[in-house]
C-alpha positions as CSV (number, residue, x, y, z in Angstrom):
1,M,-27.3,-0.1,-7.6
2,V,-23.8,0.4,-7.8
3,D,-21.0,-2.1,-8.6
4,L,-18.0,-1.8,-6.3
5,S,-16.2,-4.7,-8.0
6,V,-12.5,-3.9,-9.0
7,K,-9.7,-6.2,-10.3
8,V,-6.4,-6.2,-9.4
9,G,-5.0,-8.0,-11.7
10,A,-6.2,-11.8,-11.6
11,V,-7.4,-10.8,-8.0
12,A,-11.0,-10.0,-8.1
13,L,-12.0,-7.9,-5.1
14,P,-15.5,-7.4,-4.3
15,N,-15.0,-3.4,-3.4
16,P,-11.7,-1.4,-3.6
17,I,-11.3,-0.9,-0.1
18,L,-8.0,-2.7,2.0
19,P,-6.2,-2.3,5.2
20,A,-2.6,-1.5,4.8
21,S,-0.3,-4.0,6.0
22,G,0.7,-3.0,9.8
23,T,-2.4,-1.7,10.7
24,F,-4.6,-4.7,10.5
25,S,-5.2,-8.0,11.4
26,D,-7.9,-10.2,12.4
27,E,-8.2,-8.9,15.6
28,F,-10.2,-6.5,13.8
29,A,-12.8,-9.0,13.2
30,A,-13.9,-7.8,16.9
31,A,-14.9,-4.4,15.3
32,I,-16.2,-5.0,12.0
33,D,-17.5,-7.5,9.6
34,L,-14.1,-8.2,7.9
35,D,-16.3,-9.9,5.4
36,R,-17.2,-6.6,3.8
37,L,-13.7,-5.5,2.9
38,G,-12.5,-5.4,-0.6
39,G,-9.6,-7.5,0.7
40,L,-7.4,-8.6,3.9
41,V,-3.5,-7.6,4.1
42,T,-1.8,-9.0,6.9
43,K,1.0,-7.5,9.0
44,T,4.6,-8.0,7.2
45,V,5.8,-11.9,7.5
46,S,9.6,-12.3,7.9
47,R,11.5,-15.7,8.1
48,N,12.4,-15.7,11.9
49,Y,11.0,-13.8,14.7
50,R,11.5,-10.5,15.1
51,A,11.2,-8.0,18.0
52,G,10.8,-4.3,16.1
53,N,12.6,-1.5,16.9
54,P,13.3,0.0,20.4
55,P,10.4,2.3,21.8
56,P,9.1,4.8,21.4
57,R,7.7,3.7,18.5
58,V,4.9,5.6,18.0
59,H,4.5,9.7,17.8
60,E,1.4,11.8,17.1
61,I,2.6,14.9,15.1
62,E,0.2,17.5,13.0
63,A,-0.5,16.0,10.0
64,G,-1.0,12.4,11.1
65,M,1.9,10.4,12.7
66,I,5.5,8.8,12.7
67,N,6.6,5.4,13.7
68,S,9.1,3.2,13.6
69,I,7.5,-0.3,14.5
70,G,10.4,-2.1,12.8
71,L,7.8,-5.0,11.3
72,P,8.0,-7.4,14.5
73,T,6.3,-10.5,13.7
74,K,6.4,-14.1,14.8
75,G,7.9,-15.4,12.0
76,L,7.0,-17.6,8.7
77,K,6.1,-20.7,10.9
78,Y,3.2,-19.1,13.0
79,F,1.9,-17.4,10.0
80,L,1.4,-20.5,8.2
81,E,0.2,-22.6,11.2
82,V,-1.5,-19.9,13.2
83,Q,-2.5,-16.9,11.4
84,L,-3.7,-17.9,8.2
85,P,-5.7,-20.6,9.1
86,S,-7.7,-17.4,11.1
87,Y,-7.5,-15.8,7.6
88,K,-9.0,-18.3,6.1
89,R,-12.5,-17.9,8.2
90,F,-13.1,-14.9,6.2
91,K,-13.8,-14.2,2.1
92,P,-12.3,-11.5,1.1
93,P,-8.7,-12.2,-1.1
94,L,-6.0,-12.9,1.4
95,V,-2.7,-10.7,0.8
96,C,0.4,-11.8,2.3
97,S,2.9,-9.0,3.0
98,I,6.4,-10.6,3.4
99,T,9.6,-8.8,3.6
100,S,13.3,-10.0,4.4
101,E,17.0,-8.4,4.3
102,N,18.5,-10.0,1.3
103,I,17.2,-11.3,-1.9
104,E,17.8,-14.8,-2.3
105,D,15.5,-15.2,1.0
106,F,13.2,-12.9,-0.2
107,A,12.7,-14.9,-2.9
108,Q,12.1,-18.2,-0.6
109,M,9.7,-16.8,1.3
110,A,7.4,-15.9,-1.4
111,R,7.9,-19.8,-2.3
112,D,7.1,-20.6,0.8
113,V,3.9,-18.4,1.3
114,S,2.6,-19.6,-2.1
115,V,0.3,-22.0,-0.4
116,P,-3.6,-22.4,-0.2
117,G,-5.7,-19.0,0.9
118,V,-3.2,-16.8,-0.2
119,D,-4.7,-15.0,-2.9
120,A,-1.8,-12.4,-4.0
121,I,1.8,-11.6,-1.9
122,E,2.8,-7.8,-1.2
123,L,6.4,-7.5,-1.4
124,N,7.6,-5.2,1.3
125,I,10.7,-4.1,-0.3
126,S,10.2,-0.7,1.1
127,C,10.2,-0.2,4.7
128,P,11.3,3.2,5.1
129,T,14.4,3.2,8.0
130,R,16.2,0.7,6.3
131,Q,18.8,0.6,3.5
132,P,19.1,-1.0,0.2
133,G,21.0,-3.7,1.4
134,G,19.2,-4.1,4.6
135,G,15.3,-4.3,3.0
136,N,14.3,-0.9,1.3
137,F,15.2,-2.5,-1.9
138,A,12.9,0.1,-3.4
139,L,15.0,3.1,-3.0
140,N,16.2,2.1,-6.5
141,E,15.5,0.6,-9.9
142,D,18.0,-2.0,-9.7
143,T,17.6,-3.5,-6.4
144,T,14.0,-4.0,-7.2
145,Y,14.3,-5.4,-10.4
146,K,16.6,-7.6,-8.9
147,V,14.2,-8.7,-5.8
148,V,11.0,-9.3,-7.5
149,K,12.5,-11.0,-10.6
150,L,14.0,-13.4,-8.5
151,C,10.2,-13.5,-6.5
152,R,9.1,-14.0,-10.0
153,S,10.8,-17.2,-10.4
154,M,10.0,-18.7,-7.6
155,T,5.9,-18.4,-7.5
156,E,3.1,-18.2,-9.6
157,K,0.9,-16.0,-7.2
158,P,0.4,-12.2,-8.0
159,L,3.3,-10.4,-7.0
160,W,2.3,-6.4,-5.6
161,A,5.5,-4.9,-5.1
162,K,5.3,-2.1,-2.4
163,L,7.0,0.8,-3.4
164,S,9.1,3.7,-1.5
165,P,8.0,7.6,-1.8
166,N,11.8,8.2,-0.4
167,A,13.3,7.0,-3.7
168,G,14.9,9.5,-6.2
169,E,13.0,8.5,-9.0
170,I,9.3,6.0,-8.4
171,T,8.1,6.0,-12.0
172,A,11.8,4.3,-12.9
173,V,11.2,2.2,-9.7
174,A,7.6,1.2,-10.6
175,E,8.9,0.6,-14.0
176,A,11.7,-1.5,-12.9
177,A,9.3,-3.7,-10.6
178,E,6.5,-3.8,-13.5
179,K,9.6,-5.0,-15.8
180,A,10.8,-8.0,-13.6
181,G,7.2,-9.6,-13.1
182,A,5.1,-7.6,-10.4
183,N,1.6,-7.9,-11.3
184,A,0.8,-4.4,-9.6
185,I,2.0,-2.0,-7.3
186,T,1.5,-0.2,-4.1
187,V,2.6,3.6,-4.0
188,S,3.6,3.6,-1.3
189,N,4.9,3.2,2.4
190,T,5.4,5.9,4.9
191,I,7.8,8.8,3.8
192,L,10.6,9.0,6.2
193,G,11.2,12.0,8.7
194,L,11.8,13.3,12.3
195,K,10.2,14.9,15.3
196,I,12.2,16.0,18.4
197,N,11.5,16.3,21.8
198,I,12.1,20.0,22.8
199,E,12.3,19.4,26.1
200,T,14.8,16.4,25.7
201,R,16.2,17.3,22.5
202,R,15.8,13.7,21.4
203,S,13.8,12.4,18.9
204,C,10.6,11.1,19.8
205,I,11.5,7.6,18.3
206,G,13.3,5.4,19.6
207,Q,15.0,4.4,16.4
208,G,15.5,8.3,15.7
209,Y,13.6,8.5,12.4
210,G,10.3,7.2,11.6
211,G,7.8,7.1,8.9
212,I,5.1,9.9,8.6
213,S,2.0,8.7,7.6
214,G,-1.8,10.0,7.8
215,P,-3.3,13.2,6.3
216,G,-0.7,15.2,5.5
217,V,1.3,13.1,2.9
218,K,-1.7,12.4,0.7
219,P,-1.2,15.3,-1.8
220,I,2.2,13.7,-2.3
221,V,1.5,9.9,-2.3
222,L,-1.7,11.3,-5.1
223,R,1.1,12.7,-7.2
224,M,3.2,9.5,-7.0
225,V,0.0,7.3,-7.8
226,H,-1.2,9.6,-10.8
227,Q,2.9,9.6,-12.2
228,C,3.0,5.8,-12.0
229,S,-0.2,5.2,-13.5
230,R,0.8,6.9,-16.6
231,S,4.2,5.3,-16.6
232,V,3.4,1.4,-15.7
233,K,0.5,-0.5,-17.5
234,I,-0.1,-3.2,-14.1
235,P,-2.8,-1.7,-11.6
236,V,-1.7,0.5,-9.0
237,I,-2.9,0.7,-5.4
238,G,-2.9,3.6,-3.6
239,C,-2.0,4.0,0.0
240,G,-1.4,7.2,2.0
241,G,-3.5,9.5,4.2
242,I,-6.9,8.3,3.4
243,M,-9.2,9.9,5.5
244,K,-12.8,10.2,3.9
245,V,-15.0,9.0,0.3
246,D,-13.2,12.1,-1.2
247,D,-10.0,11.0,-0.9
248,V,-10.7,7.5,-2.2
249,V,-12.1,9.2,-5.2
250,E,-9.2,11.1,-5.6
251,Y,-6.7,8.2,-5.7
252,L,-8.8,6.3,-8.4
253,L,-9.2,9.3,-10.4
254,A,-5.8,9.7,-10.4
255,G,-5.6,5.9,-11.6
256,A,-5.3,3.5,-8.6
257,T,-7.7,0.7,-8.8
258,A,-7.6,0.3,-5.4
259,V,-6.1,1.7,-2.0
260,E,-5.2,0.7,1.4
261,V,-6.2,2.4,4.6
262,G,-3.8,2.5,7.6
263,F,-3.8,5.8,9.7
264,A,-7.7,6.3,9.7
265,S,-8.1,2.8,11.3
266,F,-6.0,3.6,13.7
267,R,-8.5,6.6,14.7
268,N,-11.4,4.6,14.1
269,P,-11.4,1.0,13.7
270,T,-14.7,1.2,11.5
271,A,-13.5,3.5,9.2
272,M,-13.0,1.1,6.1
273,I,-17.2,0.3,6.4
274,A,-17.3,3.7,6.6
275,L,-15.6,4.3,3.5
276,I,-17.1,1.7,1.4
277,E,-20.5,2.6,2.3
278,G,-19.8,6.6,1.5
279,L,-18.3,5.4,-1.6
280,E,-21.4,3.4,-2.8
281,K,-23.3,6.4,-1.8
282,W,-21.4,8.6,-3.5
283,C,-21.5,6.6,-6.7
284,A,-24.8,6.7,-6.5
285,K,-25.7,10.4,-6.0
286,K,-23.0,11.4,-9.0
287,G,-24.2,8.3,-11.5
288,V,-21.4,5.9,-11.4
289,A,-22.5,2.7,-12.3
290,R,-19.0,0.8,-11.7
291,V,-16.6,2.2,-9.4
292,A,-14.0,1.1,-11.9
293,E,-15.0,3.5,-13.9
294,L,-13.1,5.8,-11.9
295,T,-9.9,4.6,-12.4
296,G,-7.4,6.9,-14.4
297,A,-10.6,9.7,-15.2
298,M,-8.9,12.4,-14.2
299,L,-8.7,15.0,-17.1
300,D,-6.4,17.3,-18.5
301,H,-5.1,19.7,-16.7
302,P,-4.8,22.4,-17.5
303,P,-7.8,21.6,-19.8
304,R,-6.6,20.6,-23.3
305,D,-8.8,23.0,-25.4
306,T,-7.7,26.2,-23.0
307,Y,-3.8,24.9,-23.5
308,E,-4.2,24.8,-27.5
309,A,-6.4,28.0,-27.6
310,G,-3.7,29.8,-25.5
311,M,-1.2,28.6,-27.8
312,V,-3.0,30.2,-31.2
313,G,-0.4,33.3,-32.2
314,I,2.4,31.8,-30.9
315,S,5.6,31.2,-32.5
C-alpha cells in the first residue's frame, strides 16, 4: 500500500495533486470526485467584481495555450457567502487564491479570507499581464517581500506565495518570500508570450500579450522548481505543463512537495484523478512506499563520483 500523503508546511494533503488556480471550480464535481484530490484551490478572488480582460482570451498554440483571462471574479463578498459554503461540502484542504492591485488591500484580503473553512491562502502576486505596481509583485524581490510581509502580519493562516517565471532571478524572489514569512511557494504562474494571427496581423489575444501554459513550459518551470528548492527551506509546489505521471514524478524529484495541474484539466476534466491513480501505481511498481520520499531525490548531474574522477590529475 503506497502512502500518497504529503505535508506542505502545516497543511496535510492526502496526495500531492491539486488544481491550479484559475483552472478549477467546485463545478468540477459534476465530472470527478473532488474528495479524491489532494486539495482544492479556488479561482483567484479580489475584493470587488472584475469582468476580466477583453476577448479573445484563450488561443491554442503548438505546445499548449496562451491566455489572458484577466482574473474575473464576483468579488470577496460573493466568495464568502456563496462559494466558500459550497467548497465546505468537500473533504480536501481548501486553498484560497487572492489578488489585489495594491499591497495594503492585499494584506486586508488575507485577513478577510482567514475564516473557518480556508486552510491556506495562495497569494497570486504573479499575474503575468500586470506590472509590479498593478499586481505582479513577484517580478522582483523587493515588492515580493513587501506584500508577503504585510500579508503575514494580517493572518495566521499558512501563506503560499505564487511566483512569476518572468522574474529576473526567481531564486532571489523565492528567498524574499521565505524571509517575509511565506510558508510555501508555488512555482510558477504562466510565462508571458505572444501569438499573432498572420491574416489580421493582430495578436490572437484581445489584451495583446498572454500567459503561456501547457507541456511546452514544463522543462523551464521544472528547472525553476529545482533552483528554488535548493535556495529555500520552505516547501515548493510545482505548477507548469503536467500532463502525465512522469511529469509529476519529475517535479517531485526536482524538489516539489506537491504539484498543481491546470492545462491538462482543460483537455480532460478527469486528468487529476488519472494522475493520482497513476502515481500510486508507479510508486508501487518502483517499490516507493511513501511518495514524500521522492521530494528532492534527484541525483547530482553529472554524478559526483564521475566528476571527481575526471578532476584527477588536473592542476
